[in-house]
N, C-alpha and C positions, 0 to 999 in steps of 0.2 A: 309668376314669380321665380326666381333664380337663386342658387347659391354661389357665391363667389369667395376668393381667397386672395390672400396677399400677405406677405412678411418682410421682415428687415426692412422696415420704414426708416429706421436710423435718423431720427429727427432731430439729433445734435448737428446734422449738416443742414444749412440753410437752403440748399437747392431741394432738399427732400421736402423740407417744410414748406416751400413755395408750392411744389408739386401737389401737395395734399391741399394746399388752400384751392388750388384750380382745379380740384378733381370735380367734374361736373355732376349734378344732382340728378343722375338718371336712374337712380336703383330705389327709389320710395319704395317698391314693393319687395325688394329684395333682402337677401341676409348676407351677412359677410363674416369670413372667419380670418381674424387676424393673428396670424401663425407664429408671435413672438418677435422680439428684437425692434420694439418700438423705439426705445431709447435708454439711456441709463438711469434716467431721473423721473420721479413721479409726475412732473411737470411735462414731461413729453407723454406721458400716457394721457394726462388731462387734454392736451392740445391735439392728440390723435382723435381721443373719442369726441370732443367737442365738434369737430368736423366730420367723422364717420357717422356718428348718430343722427346727424341732421340729413346724411345722405341716405342712409340704410334703414330698413324697417327693424332689423336686429343684428347686433354686434356680438360675435362670442370672440372672445380673448384666450390665449395660453401665452405663458410667458416663455421668453428664449434667455440665452445665456446674459446677454447685455442688460436686459430689463432687470435681473437679479443680482448685477453688481455691485459691490460696495465702493462706489467710485471716491467719497471723500471720508475724512474720520468720523465724522458725525453722521454718516448714512447708516439705515438699517442693514441689517446683516442676515443672511441665510434664510432659514425658515420664516423668520420675522418679517422678513420684507416681502416675502413671497405673499403671506397672509395680508399683510399691508395693502399690497397691489390686489388681491382678491376683493379685499373689502370696497376698497376705491371703485373697484368695477361693478360688483353688485349694487352700492348705493346708486348706481347710475342705471341699474337695469341691465348692464353687459352679462351675459353670461360666462362662465369661468370652468375650470375643470372640477371645482367643488360644488357645482350646481347639478341637479337632475340632468340627464340628457335629453335634450331636446329631440322630437320626431319631426321629420317632414315627409311629404307624400310628391313624388314626382312620377308622373306617366303610371298612375295605379299602383307604385310599388313605394313603400314607406321604410325611409332610412333612418336610424339612429345616428344622431351626430354627437361624437364621443370626444371633446376636446380633453387631451391627454397631457399632463405635466411628466415628462419622462426625463432621464438624468443619462449621463453616460459614466461608465465606469472603467474607462481604457482597455476594454476587451477587445476592441478594433485594433488589435496588432496581430502579427502573424503567430500561426501556432506554435512555431518552434521558438518563441521569444518569451521568457518566462517575465513575469511582472517586474521582479527584483533586477533583471537584466535590462528593461525596457529603455532606460535612459542611455544606454550604450549604443542601442540598436537606433535610437531616435537621432542621436547627435551626427548621424550621417547627412542629416538635412536640417538647414537653419529655417525652420519653421517653429514657431511658439505661440500657442494660442494666449491670448491676454488676459482669459479666465484666470491662469496661474497667478495673476497678480491681483485681480479684481473679483474674482467670485469666491465667496465664502461660505463653507459648509456648514456655519454653526447652526444649530447647536451638537451637530454630529461630527465630534472631532475625530472618529475612528474611520472617517470616509478617506478612502485613496486619494492624496492629494499631492501628487509629485510633478516635476516639470517633465514632459515627454514631448519633445517638438516633433511631431508628426501629426497633421492634422486630422486624420482619422479617428484618432483617441479620441477626439472631442465631439465625437458625431454620432454617438448612440451607445448601445449596448447589445451585446449577443442575448440577452436574457429576453428580448422581445422578438427574436427572428422567428421564431414560431406561430407569433399572434395571427399571422394571415392565415394559417390553417387552423388555429384553435377556435378563430372568431369569424362569423360571416362578413368579412370585409369587403366593401366593394371599392373604396378608393381610400388611401392614405393621403395625407396633406402634410407638408413640413416646409421649412425654411432653412435658415442657418448657412447653407452652402454658397449662396450668391451666383448660383448655376442654374437657371431655370430648365426644367426639364419634364417631360412626361414619359415615363417607363412603365413595362409592365413586367410582373413576377408573379408565377402562380396565379395567373388571373386576375391580380389585382392592379389596379392602376395605380402609379405613385406620381403625385405631383409635388415637384419643387417650385415654390410659388413668390421667391424673394424678388425684393425690390434690390436692395443692397444700397452699398455705396454710391455716390455720384459717377465715378468711374465705371461702375456696372450696369448702367442704362442710360438711357438717351433721353435727355431732358425735352427735346423737342417732340417727341411720343406723347409725353404726359402719363401721368400716372395711371389714367384709366386704361392703356395700352397695357399695362402689366397686372391689372386684375384678371385672375385665371377662373374660368367657368368651371365648378366643379360638378353642379347639378342644375338642371340635367344634362347627362353626357352626351355630347353631339358627335363624338369622334367614334373610331371604328374599333371594336376590341380587339385586341392581339395578346400575344404572349411572347412577344420577341424580347430579347434582351438589349437590343439597341435602342438607346433613349431618344426622344426627340426633344431637341435643344429649341428655347424659346429666345428670341433677340429682343 
């Protein structure tokens, strides 16, 4: 048995849907973490799970920003959409952040698999830039996350929700910085960046496991090439800051 991960399937692209259809059924005993951004529509989630559940013994799902977008006027919003997707997964036996954390044993070591639904709060900005001045700082670059148009924070209207066009703003929160020291973390899995890498920080392995848009991956390699082995770990532990990038 092995634990794999992938994210950012973005099934609104036909190339990505075709790659998923062609994924070989070599993982019948294995588990898979799908770390967000399957697509904008619940139908994309169904399409993904139809294929992945037939290939893997167990699928674990966490949402990404695209999964929670309000892409049309009649779409569900915010927390309501999140719990709708959770129930859709649970009805199929797919594990979510709302389920008890499963435990898996590899090489006589037991790991708790903790799928987490984490947000961002625009705290990934320079220390000398106050929140109320962040827009002026951000306008130095022409980057704007589409979340500002499509991600609805309902029913939490008091959430910070302003346009700050520097992408680091949409990549997490400083509130979780000490979690690798507070909890016994062995490996942290994420997507979102479309920059596949393995990095080490404080003895913890960080895996960015995204597939991405068609321009971010090579169709001739197939989706299986982009599945990342999470456990058992076959690499060499180190604590260097230099990331290993995966093509």
